[in-house]
Backbone as CSV, one residue per row, in Angstrom:
resi,resn,N_x,N_y,N_z,CA_x,CA_y,CA_z,C_x,C_y,C_z
1,MET,145.742,-219.597,50.626,144.734,-218.697,51.164,145.414,-217.384,51.551
2,LYS,144.811,-216.283,51.131,145.328,-214.962,51.476,144.798,-214.539,52.835
3,ASN,145.440,-213.533,53.419,144.987,-212.934,54.666,144.641,-211.478,54.420
4,LEU,143.412,-211.096,54.762,143.048,-209.684,54.818,143.040,-209.311,56.287
5,ILE,143.944,-208.417,56.658,144.125,-208.013,58.044,143.633,-206.589,58.176
6,ILE,142.566,-206.404,58.938,142.002,-205.077,59.155,142.413,-204.618,60.541
7,ILE,142.998,-203.423,60.582,143.422,-202.827,61.851,142.644,-201.537,62.027
8,ASN,141.813,-201.544,63.028,140.842,-200.503,63.301,141.218,-199.811,64.613
9,GLY,140.689,-198.648,64.830,140.910,-197.949,66.090,140.754,-196.458,65.915
10,THR,140.653,-195.776,67.022,140.477,-194.331,66.988,141.776,-193.637,66.596
11,MET,141.681,-192.374,66.287,142.864,-191.603,65.885,143.872,-191.550,67.028
12,GLY,145.136,-191.808,66.707,146.200,-191.711,67.688,146.506,-192.989,68.447
13,VAL,145.805,-194.071,68.134,145.987,-195.310,68.892,147.148,-196.155,68.357
14,GLY,147.627,-195.852,67.140,148.797,-196.551,66.610,148.553,-197.424,65.391
15,LYS,147.425,-197.252,64.723,147.080,-198.112,63.576,148.128,-198.085,62.475
16,THR,148.521,-196.908,62.042,149.460,-196.796,60.919,150.824,-197.364,61.292
17,THR,151.302,-197.061,62.467,152.606,-197.562,62.908,152.599,-199.084,62.991
18,VAL,151.571,-199.654,63.605,151.471,-201.108,63.719,151.355,-201.730,62.328
19,SER,150.574,-201.109,61.453,150.399,-201.641,60.099,151.711,-201.648,59.326
20,ARG,152.474,-200.587,59.440,153.771,-200.511,58.743,154.734,-201.591,59.251
21,ILE,154.751,-201.800,60.553,155.613,-202.838,61.121,155.149,-204.210,60.650
22,LEU,153.849,-204.429,60.657,153.292,-205.703,60.206,153.619,-205.953,58.741
23,GLN,153.597,-204.909,57.936,153.952,-205.035,56.516,155.366,-205.584,56.351
24,GLU,156.264,-205.198,57.234,157.643,-205.688,57.188,157.772,-207.126,57.689
25,LYS,156.886,-207.536,58.582,156.978,-208.854,59.204,156.296,-209.964,58.404
26,LEU,155.355,-209.597,57.538,154.592,-210.602,56.796,155.113,-210.723,55.368
27,PRO,155.143,-211.936,54.825,155.632,-212.104,53.452,154.612,-211.588,52.430
28,ASN,155.126,-211.112,51.301,154.274,-210.694,50.186,153.105,-209.846,50.676
29,CYS,153.443,-208.736,51.283,152.455,-207.930,51.997,152.301,-206.550,51.370
30,VAL,151.067,-206.120,51.242,150.737,-204.786,50.770,149.937,-204.087,51.872
31,PHE,150.096,-202.776,51.978,149.452,-201.992,53.037,148.642,-200.861,52.428
32,LEU,147.402,-200.717,52.893,146.537,-199.611,52.493,146.015,-198.920,53.736
33,ASP,146.212,-197.611,53.801,145.620,-196.781,54.847,144.379,-196.142,54.239
34,GLY,143.227,-196.353,54.852,141.975,-195.819,54.319,141.998,-194.313,54.119
35,ASP,142.785,-193.602,54.913,142.863,-192.139,54.773,143.420,-191.724,53.416
36,TRP,144.226,-192.577,52.804,144.787,-192.254,51.494,143.700,-192.190,50.424
37,CYS,142.561,-192.801,50.703,141.487,-192.891,49.702,140.589,-191.663,49.678
38,TRP,140.866,-190.706,50.550,140.147,-189.427,50.483,140.965,-188.292,51.097
39,ASP,142.218,-188.234,50.705,143.130,-187.175,51.121,142.835,-185.946,50.252
40,MET,142.004,-185.069,50.764,141.521,-183.947,49.960,141.549,-182.642,50.744
41,LYS,141.578,-181.551,50.025,141.504,-180.198,50.600,140.418,-179.442,49.854
42,PRO,139.411,-178.926,50.471,139.117,-179.091,51.905,138.605,-180.495,52.198
43,PHE,138.825,-180.918,53.420,138.366,-182.233,53.856,136.897,-182.123,54.221
44,LEU,136.045,-182.727,53.415,134.601,-182.654,53.619,134.044,-184.036,53.887
45,ILE,133.268,-184.142,54.956,132.610,-185.405,55.267,131.115,-185.190,55.076
46,ASN,130.566,-185.845,54.054,129.126,-185.844,53.823,128.767,-187.190,53.202
47,ASP,127.502,-187.389,52.894,127.071,-188.691,52.366,127.809,-189.058,51.082
48,GLU,128.016,-188.072,50.211,128.683,-188.343,48.945,130.137,-188.758,49.136
49,THR,130.875,-188.031,49.990,132.287,-188.365,50.181,132.451,-189.658,50.984
50,LYS,131.534,-189.933,51.904,131.587,-191.197,52.644,131.408,-192.383,51.694
51,LYS,130.427,-192.273,50.801,130.195,-193.344,49.828,131.406,-193.499,48.913
52,MET,131.979,-192.375,48.487,133.138,-192.405,47.598,134.320,-193.112,48.253
53,VAL,134.616,-192.794,49.516,135.787,-193.382,50.160,135.608,-194.882,50.351
54,VAL,134.416,-195.328,50.718,134.182,-196.772,50.876,134.346,-197.472,49.531
55,THR,133.826,-196.872,48.470,133.979,-197.450,47.128,135.449,-197.503,46.725
56,ASN,136.195,-196.435,47.003,137.629,-196.418,46.702,138.373,-197.523,47.463
57,ILE,138.056,-197.668,48.749,138.696,-198.691,49.580,138.363,-200.085,49.050
58,GLN,137.099,-200.323,48.754,136.696,-201.634,48.236,137.413,-201.949,46.926
59,PHE,137.499,-200.967,46.043,138.172,-201.183,44.763,139.627,-201.591,44.981
60,LEU,140.346,-200.822,45.782,141.764,-201.116,45.997,141.969,-202.448,46.710
61,LEU,141.182,-202.713,47.740,141.336,-203.986,48.448,141.030,-205.160,47.528
62,ASN,139.998,-205.057,46.698,139.700,-206.133,45.748,140.838,-206.325,44.752
63,GLN,141.474,-205.242,44.324,142.610,-205.372,43.419,143.740,-206.148,44.090
64,PHE,144.018,-205.835,45.350,145.059,-206.550,46.092,144.663,-208.013,46.318
65,LEU,143.392,-208.246,46.671,142.916,-209.609,46.907,142.992,-210.461,45.645
66,ASN,142.819,-209.847,44.498,142.826,-210.589,43.229,144.196,-210.655,42.564
67,CYS,145.194,-210.046,43.152,146.549,-210.053,42.598,147.329,-211.235,43.197
68,SER,147.879,-212.072,42.330,148.574,-213.274,42.797,149.850,-212.972,43.580
69,VAL,150.372,-211.771,43.481,151.626,-211.410,44.139,151.470,-211.305,45.659
70,TYR,150.302,-210.868,46.110,150.127,-210.574,47.536,149.465,-211.715,48.280
71,GLN,150.078,-212.095,49.387,149.522,-213.109,50.282,148.848,-212.438,51.479
72,ASN,149.363,-211.283,51.882,148.864,-210.566,53.051,148.511,-209.144,52.662
73,ILE,147.293,-208.739,53.002,146.824,-207.383,52.734,146.494,-206.776,54.081
74,VAL,147.177,-205.690,54.427,146.941,-204.983,55.687,146.197,-203.695,55.353
75,PHE,145.062,-203.500,55.999,144.247,-202.299,55.806,143.963,-201.681,57.164
76,CYS,144.237,-200.384,57.312,143.896,-199.701,58.556,143.071,-198.459,58.257
77,TRP,142.180,-198.158,59.188,141.323,-196.980,59.046,140.536,-196.795,60.329
78,VAL,140.070,-195.585,60.560,139.181,-195.290,61.679,137.767,-195.708,61.265
79,MET,137.283,-196.774,61.874,135.909,-197.247,61.625,135.252,-197.389,62.996
80,GLN,134.681,-196.306,63.477,134.216,-196.237,64.860,132.875,-196.922,65.107
81,GLU,132.263,-197.473,64.054,131.006,-198.200,64.190,131.099,-199.496,63.395
82,GLN,130.445,-200.536,63.889,130.441,-201.817,63.192,129.896,-201.664,61.774
83,LYS,128.921,-200.760,61.586,128.317,-200.555,60.267,129.346,-200.110,59.232
84,ILE,130.289,-199.277,59.615,131.323,-198.824,58.675,132.175,-200.015,58.240
85,LEU,132.597,-200.813,59.190,133.378,-202.011,58.877,132.569,-202.953,57.990
86,ASP,131.297,-203.162,58.330,130.437,-204.041,57.536,130.256,-203.509,56.117
87,ASP,130.124,-202.183,55.973,129.979,-201.579,54.636,131.218,-201.848,53.785
88,VAL,132.394,-201.686,54.375,133.633,-201.951,53.638,133.680,-203.421,53.222
89,LEU,133.395,-204.308,54.162,133.473,-205.752,53.884,132.433,-206.209,52.865
90,SER,131.300,-205.536,52.810,130.204,-205.980,51.938,130.568,-205.958,50.455
91,GLY,131.544,-205.151,50.080,131.927,-205.058,48.673,133.208,-205.799,48.328
92,LEU,133.658,-206.682,49.202,134.916,-207.389,48.966,134.690,-208.839,48.575
93,ASP,135.542,-209.326,47.700,135.542,-210.734,47.329,136.523,-211.452,48.256
94,LEU,135.980,-212.073,49.275,136.797,-212.759,50.286,136.781,-214.272,50.104
95,SER,136.362,-214.738,48.933,136.197,-216.177,48.702,137.506,-216.960,48.817
96,GLU,138.630,-216.317,48.572,139.933,-216.989,48.646,140.793,-216.409,49.767
97,SER,140.129,-215.830,50.786,140.870,-215.119,51.838,140.326,-215.422,53.220
98,GLU,141.221,-215.315,54.183,140.848,-215.349,55.596,140.772,-213.903,56.060
99,LEU,139.734,-213.570,56.780,139.535,-212.224,57.306,139.964,-212.188,58.768
100,HIS,140.787,-211.209,59.109,141.279,-211.033,60.474,141.046,-209.572,60.854
101,CYS,140.136,-209.330,61.794,139.792,-207.958,62.183,140.273,-207.664,63.600
102,PHE,141.027,-206.587,63.727,141.576,-206.165,65.013,141.202,-204.715,65.271
103,SER,140.976,-204.389,66.535,140.810,-203.001,66.950,141.868,-202.700,67.996
104,LEU,142.648,-201.662,67.722,143.618,-201.199,68.707,142.909,-200.246,69.650
105,THR,143.210,-200.371,70.912,142.632,-199.496,71.916,143.732,-199.107,72.891
106,CYS,143.457,-198.150,73.727,144.411,-197.766,74.773,143.657,-196.971,75.831
107,SER,144.339,-196.682,76.917,143.722,-195.900,77.987,143.564,-194.450,77.537
108,GLU,142.670,-193.734,78.192,142.502,-192.312,77.889,143.810,-191.557,78.130
109,TYR,144.499,-191.925,79.203,145.776,-191.267,79.510,146.779,-191.445,78.364
110,ALA,146.938,-192.671,77.904,147.885,-192.940,76.815,147.473,-192.207,75.545
111,LEU,146.177,-192.177,75.257,145.696,-191.493,74.052,145.963,-189.991,74.130
112,LYS,145.687,-189.394,75.278,145.956,-187.956,75.462,147.441,-187.655,75.276
113,LYS,148.292,-188.496,75.826,149.737,-188.306,75.724,150.198,-188.400,74.268
114,ARG,149.713,-189.399,73.547,150.115,-189.591,72.149,149.628,-188.448,71.256
115,ILE,148.371,-188.079,71.409,147.837,-187.016,70.553,148.478,-185.677,70.888
116,SER,148.702,-185.414,72.160,149.384,-184.170,72.550,150.778,-184.092,71.942
117,ARG,151.479,-185.211,71.929,152.802,-185.266,71.307,152.699,-184.977,69.805
118,ASP,151.696,-185.553,69.155,151.486,-185.308,67.721,151.122,-183.850,67.450
119,VAL,150.327,-183.241,68.326,149.970,-181.824,68.177,151.227,-180.967,68.304
120,ASP,152.057,-181.275,69.282,153.312,-180.528,69.476,154.231,-180.638,68.262
121,ARG,154.193,-181.772,67.577,155.041,-181.989,66.393,154.385,-181.488,65.106
122,GLY,153.141,-180.987,65.210,152.448,-180.461,64.041,151.811,-181.522,63.157
123,ILE,151.714,-182.740,63.652,151.143,-183.843,62.878,149.614,-183.843,62.953
124,ARG,149.083,-183.406,64.084,147.630,-183.370,64.296,147.230,-181.999,64.844
125,THR,145.940,-181.715,64.732,145.402,-180.486,65.320,144.752,-180.825,66.660
126,GLU,144.607,-179.822,67.506,144.104,-180.058,68.864,142.700,-180.638,68.907
127,ASP,141.868,-180.344,67.914,140.490,-180.839,67.916,140.399,-182.363,67.791
128,VAL,141.466,-182.998,67.364,141.473,-184.454,67.202,141.301,-185.147,68.551
129,LEU,141.841,-184.569,69.607,141.805,-185.224,70.915,140.381,-185.494,71.374
130,ASP,139.510,-184.492,71.343,138.130,-184.690,71.796,137.400,-185.715,70.944
131,ARG,137.581,-185.650,69.633,136.918,-186.616,68.743,137.427,-188.028,68.993
132,SER,138.724,-188.159,69.186,139.311,-189.472,69.410,138.859,-190.067,70.744
133,LEU,138.862,-189.253,71.783,138.410,-189.732,73.096,136.942,-190.153,73.062
134,ALA,136.123,-189.407,72.330,134.693,-189.715,72.248,134.442,-191.067,71.573
135,ARG,135.330,-191.483,70.694,135.156,-192.730,69.941,135.807,-193.939,70.615
136,LEU,136.648,-193.707,71.567,137.477,-194.769,72.152,136.661,-195.970,72.634
137,ALA,135.569,-195.735,73.326,134.765,-196.836,73.883,134.036,-197.640,72.808
138,ASN,133.803,-197.052,71.641,133.065,-197.745,70.577,133.733,-199.040,70.145
139,TYR,135.042,-199.095,70.189,135.773,-200.245,69.654,135.590,-201.500,70.491
140,ARG,135.231,-201.347,71.737,134.976,-202.503,72.602,133.668,-203.203,72.238
141,LYS,132.817,-202.529,71.476,131.518,-203.075,71.080,131.570,-203.758,69.715
142,MET,132.702,-203.709,69.057,132.795,-204.205,67.686,133.196,-205.680,67.640
143,ASN,132.898,-206.289,66.521,133.192,-207.706,66.304,134.631,-207.845,65.791
144,THR,135.566,-207.508,66.654,136.995,-207.540,66.328,137.773,-208.051,67.533
145,VAL,138.998,-208.446,67.294,139.906,-208.806,68.379,140.519,-207.503,68.897
146,LEU,140.433,-207.277,70.193,140.966,-206.054,70.803,142.413,-206.239,71.234
147,ILE,143.214,-205.228,70.960,144.591,-205.209,71.432,144.807,-203.885,72.142
148,ASP,145.109,-203.941,73.435,145.354,-202.740,74.225,146.815,-202.333,74.043
149,THR,147.025,-201.171,73.442,148.377,-200.681,73.163,148.865,-199.662,74.189
150,SER,148.154,-199.525,75.295,148.494,-198.497,76.288,149.943,-198.561,76.737
151,ASP,150.398,-199.757,77.047,151.709,-199.920,77.663,152.642,-200.826,76.874
152,ILE,152.381,-200.988,75.575,153.265,-201.836,74.772,153.722,-201.064,73.533
153,PRO,154.909,-201.370,73.053,155.366,-200.722,71.814,154.600,-201.269,70.610
154,ALA,154.564,-200.498,69.548,153.864,-200.899,68.331,154.396,-202.232,67.802
155,SER,155.688,-202.478,67.960,156.266,-203.740,67.464,155.667,-204.951,68.174
156,LEU,155.362,-204.828,69.459,154.742,-205.929,70.193,153.296,-206.134,69.741
157,ALA,152.581,-205.046,69.501,151.208,-205.170,68.977,151.233,-205.878,67.623
158,ALA,152.184,-205.517,66.771,152.318,-206.176,65.461,152.645,-207.655,65.646
159,ASP,153.510,-207.984,66.588,153.836,-209.385,66.863,152.603,-210.155,67.327
160,GLN,151.771,-209.537,68.169,150.556,-210.191,68.645,149.600,-210.471,67.487
161,ILE,149.471,-209.511,66.574,148.610,-209.699,65.405,149.151,-210.819,64.532
162,LYS,150.440,-210.803,64.270,151.061,-211.840,63.432,150.841,-213.223,64.051
163,LYS,151.041,-213.333,65.336,150.863,-214.618,66.032,149.411,-215.083,65.936
164,LYS,148.473,-214.163,66.103,147.050,-214.510,66.027,146.686,-214.975,64.624
165,ILE,147.193,-214.307,63.608,146.918,-214.691,62.216,147.468,-216.085,61.943
166,GLU,148.675,-216.347,62.402,149.306,-217.642,62.167,148.589,-218.778,62.902
167,SER,147.942,-218.466,64.022,147.258,-219.512,64.797,145.814,-219.733,64.348
168,ASP,145.237,-218.794,63.612,143.861,-218.932,63.124,143.829,-219.871,61.928
169,THR,142.980,-220.862,62.002,142.764,-221.739,60.860,141.271,-221.916,60.689
170,GLY,140.831,-221.888,59.448,139.418,-222.073,59.173,138.560,-220.911,59.580
171,GLY,139.127,-219.743,59.660,138.335,-218.542,59.998,138.780,-217.947,61.309
172,SER,138.701,-216.660,61.388,139.123,-215.934,62.576,138.020,-215.912,63.624
173,LYS,138.436,-215.755,64.839,137.485,-215.620,65.941,137.653,-214.220,66.506
174,TYR,136.522,-213.542,66.705,136.567,-212.137,67.097,135.963,-211.927,68.479
175,GLY,136.132,-210.708,68.962,135.519,-210.316,70.206,136.345,-210.649,71.429
176,LYS,137.603,-210.958,71.257,138.478,-211.296,72.378,139.559,-210.231,72.510
177,THR,140.110,-210.120,73.690,141.234,-209.222,73.915,142.493,-210.054,73.983
178,ILE,143.530,-209.615,73.252,144.820,-210.312,73.357,145.862,-209.342,73.852
């Protein structure tokens, strides 16, 4: 049985870092960042591009799910509403896979500190902070396992995810904080 591991959360919460660490910790693992599926200039968000990115994500994830080489597929993306996550999942063949959905969260203070650091390093623009803060509470309403990364290193968050995946049998259980 394969594992599809979805790591969700607002911008700046640590999804990519945790996903990269998890990729190293899990055997036969492939990693997809949803942002790679619509890295464009200019960056336009409208109905057409939203549909395109979900289709691109579904295509790539299905390719990984159907490839015998991969046992673990890690996917991360900002999905601030349950509907976005459900839309992505609706086009996947999960018949031979266990689904594990996680949302990373953190305190407003930690998020401000992380995004400010990224702005100072030129990785993000200042407008990201307001958008990210506005979405932060949404993740507590989603059907995912919550992991608070406020005061833990990304490696510990990855360890918690790995442990949860290894302990889940017969389907994942969501809506809990670990």
